[in-house]
N, C-alpha and C positions, 0 to 999 in steps of 0.2 A: 325388790326393785331399787335401783340406785339412782339418785338424783345428783346432778352436778351443781356446785356453787361457783359462780363465775363473777368476774369483776364487772360491776354495773357501769352504766354510762357516767363519766366523771365530770362532764361539763364541756362547754364549747371550747375547742382548741386544746383540751387536756387529754393527752393520749396515754399517760401512764401514771402509776402510783406506787408507793412503797407500802408493803405490809408492815404495819406498826405493831399491832398486838392481836394475838389469838386469845379469845375468851373461852374457847372450848378445846379439848384435846381428843384424839381418836378414842372411841369407846364411850364418850359422854352422850347421854340422852339429850336431845334438843327438841324444842317446840317450834311450831310455825312462827316466823317473824322474830324468833329469839336472836339476839345479836351474836354472831359467830366471830367476827374479827373487825378490826378497824384499819382503814387504809388512809394514807396521807398523800395528798397531791401538793403541787406548788402553791395552791391557794386555800384548800379546805381539807377537813378531815371527813372521811366517808365511812359510815357504819354499814356493814354487810349483814343483813338478816338471813335467817334460814328460810329457804323456799318451801320446805316441807317439815313435817314432824318425823322423827326417826332417831337413828344413832349415828354419831359422827364417825365417818370412815377415814380415808386417807387425807392428810393435809399436804397438798402439792406445793404450795408456795409458803415457805417458812418466813418467820419474822425477819425483816431487813431486806427481803427480796423485792426487786422492782418488777412490776407486772403491767401488762398492757390491758387496754379495754377488752372485755370479754374473755380474758385469760382464765384458765381453770385454777380455782383456789383450793377446792376440796371436794369430797364426795360425801353423800349422806345415804345411809341405808334406810329405806322407808318401810312403814307398816309393821305387821306382826313379826315378819321375818327378822326385823331389826332388833327385837327384844333381847335375844341372847347376847348381842354384841357387847354390851357393857361388861359382861363377864369374860370377855375374850382373853384377857390377860391370864386368868387362872386356868381355864380349860384348853388353852392353846395346844398343849401337848396331846390332850385327849382327842382333839379334832384332827390332829396331824395324820393318824392312821387312815382316816377316811379319805385323805387326799394323797394317799401313798402312790408314788409313781407319777405325781403331777408336777414334778420339778419343771421349770421352764427357764429359757434363756431370755434375758431382757437386754436390749441394746442400749448403750449409752451414746447418744447422738450429740453432735455440735448444736447448741441452741441457736435461736435467731440472733444474729450479730448486729443487726441494725441496717437501716437503709443504705444501699450502695456498698455495704461491706460484704465481701464474698469469701474471705479467708481469714484465718487466725493462726497464731503459733501456740503450741502447747508449751506453757512456761513451767508449770510445776504439777507433779502428781503427788497427792497427799496419801494415796493408798497404793499398795502393791498387790500383785497377783496372789490370791490365797487369803487376803484380808476379808474379814466380815464387815459389811457396811450396813448402816441403817438407812431407811428411806430419808431423802433430803440431806444426808450427810455429804459434805463437800468431797468430791473425788479429785478434781483437778482444776487448774486455773488456766484460762486462755488469754492471750493478749492480741488485741486488734490494733489497727492504726491509731485508735483514739482511746479505747477503754480496756480495762481488764474484765473478763467475764468468768464468773465462778460456775462450775458445772456440778450440780447436785446429783445424788444417786436417784434414779427414777423409781427404784424399788429396794426393799431390804433383801439381803442375800450375801453371796460370796463373789468377790471380784475374780473372775476366772481367766480373763484375757484382756490385755492392753494392746490395742491396735495402733495407737499413735503415741510414740515415745516423746519425751521432753525434747523440745527443739524442732519437732516436726511441724510442717505447715499443713493445715487441714482446711478443707472447703466447708462452706455452710452446709449443714445437714449431713456431714460425713459421720461415720461410725468411729467412736473413740475407744470403746471397751465393751465387754460383755459381763453381765451379772447373772449368776445362777440364782433364781428365786424359786419359791414354791415350798413344798413340805420340808425339804432339807434345810432351806434357809430359815423357815419358821421355827424349826427346832433349835437352830443355832442362835437366832436372835434373842429368844427369851432368856437363855442362859447367859448370854453375853451382857444383856442389859442390866441384870442385877449386879453382875460383877462390876460394871461401870459405876453403878449407883453406890456400891459399897466402897469403891476406891475413891470416889469423889470427896467424901469428907476428910480423908486422910491427906489430902493435898490438892485435890481438884485437878490433877494432871490429866484425867481422862476426858475433861471437857475440851472439845475441839474448838479452838479459836477460829475466827473468820480468816480465811486465807489472805484477804486484803489487809487485815490487821497484822498478820505475821509478816507480810511483805513490808508494811509501813514501819514496824518495829525493827526489822533488819536494816532497812535503809537509814533509819534515824539512829541506830545503835542503842535502842532503848531496851532495857531488860523487861521480860514478861512480868516479873514480880513487882515492877514499878508502875504497872498499869492496872487500874481497877475495871474489871469487865462489867458492863451493864446489860449484856445479852442474857438469854436464857441460861440458867445454871452457871452464871458467872462468865459466860463466853465473852471474850474480848472482841469488840467490833472496831472498825477502822476509826470511827469518831472518838472512841475511848483513847486511842493512841494519840490522836490530834490534841485531845484535851490534856493528856499527860505531858505532851511536848510543850503546849502552851503554858502549863503550870510550872515549867522549869525543870522537868525531870532530866537528869543528866544521862549521858551515854552509859550503856552497860559496862561493867568492869571487864568483860571478856576481852575487848581490844587491848587493855592494859596487860592482861596475861599473855596475849599473843605477842605483844612487843617485848615482853620480858625475855622470851627465848632468844631473839636475835642479840640482845645485849649480852647474854651469857657467852655467846661465841666470841672468840678473840678478834676475828676480822670478819664481821658480817658483810656479805656481798649485797649489792643493791637489789638483786632479785628476791632475796629473802625478806626484804623490807617493803616490797611492792605488793599490791593487791590487784588482781585482774578480775574485773566484774563485767559480765556480758551486758551490753546495752539492752534495755527493754525494747520491745517492738515499738512502743510509743516513741521512745527517743530516736530509734533508728528511722522511723517514718518522719519525725520532725526534722532530723538532719537532712534527709533526702529531699523533703519538700522545700526547705529553706534554700538548699543549694540549687534546686530546680528553679526557684523563684529568681535567684540571682542570675542563673544562666539564661532564663527565658525573657524576663522583663527587663526593660531599660530603666533601672531604678535610680531616681534622683531624690534629693531631700532639700526642702527649702525651710528656712527658720524665721521666726518672728518672736516677739515678746509681748506679754500681756500684763497690764497693771491690774492686779486682782483686788484693788481697794473696794470697788463697787460690789462685786460678788461677795466678798468677805463681810462688807457692811450689811448687805441684805441677809446673809446667813445669821449674823449676830443679832439682828433685829427680830427676825421671824422664826428662828430655829425651834424655840420652845413651843410656840403656837403651832408650828408645822408638825412637830412630833406628836403633840397632844391630839391634834385633829386626825392625822393620817397614820399614826402608829409607826412611823419610820423617821429616821434622822435625815435632815437636809444635808446632802453632801455636795461636793463640787461637780461630780460626774453628771448630774442632771442638767446643770448649766452648760457643760461642755457638749453633752448630747444634743440639747436643744439648739445650741449655736451651730453645731455641725449639720443638723437636719436642715436648718435655714440656708446654710451655705451650700449644701448639696443640691437644693432646689435651683439655686442660681447657677451653679457649675455642675450640671448633671453628669458630665463625663467622669467626675471623681467617684460617682456612684454607679459606674458602668463596668463592664468587663469585656474582654476580647474573646470571641469564640471563632477560631479559624480566621476567616477573612471578614467576619461580621463583628459589629459592636452591639452589645445588648445593654440598653439603657433601662435601669430599674426605676419604675415610678413608685417606689416604696423604699423604706429604709429598714433593713434588718441589721441592727447594730451589734457587732462583735465587741466584747469587752475582755481584753487579754488579762489573764490572771495566772500568777505563779502558784503551783502546788508542789508538794513533796515529790510527786512523780513526774513533774515537768510542766511546761507551759500549756495552758488550755485556753480556748477562746469560745466561751459560751455566747450564744446569740439571743438578743432580746428582739422579738419580731414586731414589726410595724411600730417602731419606736417613734416615728414621726407623727403618730396619732395620739400619743400618750401625754398625760399631764406630768408635771414635775414629780408628784407623789407616786404616780404609776411607774415612772422610770426608776425612782429610788427603790421601790418595792421589787421591781424586776431585777435590778442589780443585786439586791440583798439575797433574793431567792437563788439566783444563779451562783453568787459567791459562796453561799452555804453549800450548795450541791457540789461545787468544785472542791471545796475544802474536805467534804465528806466522801469524795470519790463517787458521787452518785449521778454524775452527768451522763446522759444518754447520748446516742449518736444524733438524735433529733435536736438535742440542745446545742450541738456544736456545728450544725450544717446550715447552709443557706444565707450566711452573712453577706451583706453588700458593702460594708465599710467597717473599719475597726478603730477603736481607741485603745491606746496602750499607755498606762500611767506608770512610767518609770520613777516618777517623783516619790512614790511611796517607799522606795528603797534608797532614796537620797540622791538620785541622779540629777545633776544640774542641767544637763543638755543630752538629748537622746535623738537618735535617727533610726527608728524601728524599721525592720524589714517587712516587706509586703506579705500579706496572708492570701496567697493565690486561691481562686482566680480574681480576687478583689484588686482594684487598681489604686487604692489609696489607704493610708493608715495615719492617724493623728497621734503624735507623741506628746505626752505631758511630762514636765519635769517638776522639780521641787519649787516651792515658793520661797523666795529669799529676799530679805530687805536689801535694797540697793539705792544708791544716791542717783536721783534722776533730775533732769532739768525740766521744770514745768513753769511756763509763764516767765521765763528768764530767771527763775530762782531754783536753787538746789534743794530738793526735798527727798525724804526717805519714803519709798513706796514698796509694797510687797509685789515683787515681780516674778513672773514665770516665763521661761523659754518654752515655746511650743514649736512643733515641727510637723511637716507633712512629707512623708515619703510617698512617691507616686510613680506610676508607670508612664514613662515619657512617650511610649508608643501611642498612647491614647490621650494623655493629658499634656498640653503644652505648658511652657513656663508661665505664661500669662495667667492661664486658668488656675495653676497651682498656687501662685502668689496671691491671686485674687481671693481664692478660697480661704487661705490662711488669714488674709487681711479682714475678711468678713467675720471669721470666727473671733478675731481680736476685737473688732468693733462691737460685736454683740456682747462680749464678756466685759468690756470696759464700760459699756452703757447698756445694761440688761433691759432697759425699757424698749430697746429696739426689738427684743424678742416678742413683746406684747403687741407691738404695732406692725410686726412682720416687715421690718425695714432692713 
């Protein structure tokens, strides 16, 4: 009898987790309640115990994969019939004749892409027809409007047919390929596995790096040899590439070799020195949506400036106590988020959207926080931010920022926002006019803090000043409302006590 191991309930409002570590492998004997694996969510680490005693069967969700509540993680063979399973590696060939003629075709389907996402583009195939594949080995990568999705092999066997070629657009649940599994595949897998294991010590080239890591290395021009893999068997994960780039790893020498060839030519033409790279589906979608926002909304921008002395003074006075108590640093974003929430209550049309001939007023604030990543701009959403404390806001921003950098944002993380804050100041922008994130009607732009000479009480003093802006849809927000909103944000940042008294 086979029992299923599924993702347990993760907590209120938590819908997914990442498989962090497997403590068991296929063929291992397990006892009831023995820990099988560990899951990580935005807030906690969850251990998954074995529901029965038996032998570990297939692991469906590999380390690093994102899984939803009640998703299938693995299978366990129960009872006496499970006893021979631990020896399966050795007698596999002996068992094969008993299954003679039991080869079966396994379909590789498009996985669930996320809420409201109905199609994806096949960006890369990592295997070709005729290749032997192991269960959970990455077959291809799909790109949706928001994220890249890796498609693992549902079973071990041989890839016999690819139905959706690179560049093809596929719908959710469409068939991508076919794998021949069964006795023929079982015979092939054991022989190929030792070969892989034997080859690994001589250079580790048989270890398949994560497709997202390959893509990140290619985009950053980083050599595979310059990245230390932390995945199983030294597999390079996307976060390993990010760490290498942060550590100052330089671009791979390959581009230098590529540029050497044109120099050898007496008169290199421009085409030989150009590189044509197809835009990712994410960038194509971003470009289309930004242009649609310009074409649809009547976008205007109003500016103001904020004296950041009070906010900076509070940070300097309480930052150590804040971090010690809450385990997170006090940043500027929590102040701006709080100020915006108060201003949105007074000017509700800034937190509304147009739907046909109707205006939908949102009596809650789901704050989008724009963040730049190697693959493009993303806007993760912190939900019900108007009910959060300063510490909760900072923790939420940290969690979403890490997921964005690691490429682990889900569709749920990036949908449903009602208002957005974009901090161009972190890149050195002195003044910014961000474009709307439809269907939202407003977006606040933050710039860098710069000491400037200001006239205060008839005297010239040096103050840390920041330009702020509000880009808004003039179809729903009039000039008075936009200016008033920005003035309220300015007032609350220059006198943060107003936040406490709701003034």
